C-alpha positions in Angstrom: 0.1 0.1 -0.2 1.4 3.2 -0.4 0.2 6.7 1.9 0.3 10.2 0.4 -0.7 11.9 3.5 -1.5 16.0 3.4 -2.5 16.8 6.3 -1.8 16.2 10.4 0.7 14.5 12.8 1.6 11.6 10.0 3.0 14.2 6.7 4.5 12.2 4.0 4.8 9.5 1.9 4.8 6.3 3.0 4.9 2.5 1.5 4.6 -0.6 3.3 2.1 -3.7 4.4 -1.0 -2.8 5.8 -3.1 -4.5 9.0 -6.6 -3.7 9.2 -7.3 -2.7 12.6 -10.6 -3.2 14.4 -11.4 0.4 14.7 -11.6 0.5 10.9 -8.4 2.4 10.4 -4.8 1.0 8.8 -1.1 0.1 10.4 1.3 0.3 7.8 4.6 -1.3 8.4 7.5 -0.1 6.7 10.8 -0.7 6.4 11.3 2.6 9.2 8.7 1.4 10.8 5.1 1.0 12.1 2.5 4.0 11.2 0.2 3.3 13.6 -3.7 5.1 12.9 -3.6 5.5 9.5 -7.0 6.7 7.6 -8.3 5.2 4.6 -8.5 8.6 2.6 -4.9 8.9 2.3 -4.0 5.1 1.2 -3.8 3.5 -2.4 -3.9 -0.4 -3.0 -0.7 -1.2 -4.9 -0.7 -5.2 -5.0 -3.3 -7.4 -3.6 -2.1 -10.8 -2.1 -4.3 -12.9 -4.1 -1.7 -14.3 -6.7 -1.9 -12.6 -9.8 0.8 -10.1 -11.2 -0.4 -6.9 -11.3 1.6 -4.5 -13.2 2.0 -0.4 -14.2 0.8 0.5 -17.7 3.8 0.7 -20.5 3.8 3.7 -21.7 4.3 3.5 -26.2 8.3 4.5 -26.3 8.1 0.8 -23.8 5.7 -0.8 -25.8 7.7 -0.6 -29.2 11.5 -1.2 -27.4 9.9 -4.2 -25.5 7.9 -5.6 -28.8 11.1 -5.0 -30.8 13.2 -6.3 -28.0 11.1 -9.5 -27.8 8.7 -10.4 -31.3 6.0 -12.3 -30.8 6.0 -15.5 -32.7 4.4 -15.5 -35.9 
């Protein structure tokens, strides 16, 4: 999960794993430690733990380079 906090005591950008609390807020486990009580409005899901591989869409230049490097068998 990625969190962009714009107001309050926890202002900043955070990236890590999420744990949902009984109150409805989140705990965010980052490389630096645990951020407790994160509000849902600042959170954005980056990857789901459902076994499916997610990726960002390629821009046209990256897609062209990839197709040139790995041509599809025709």
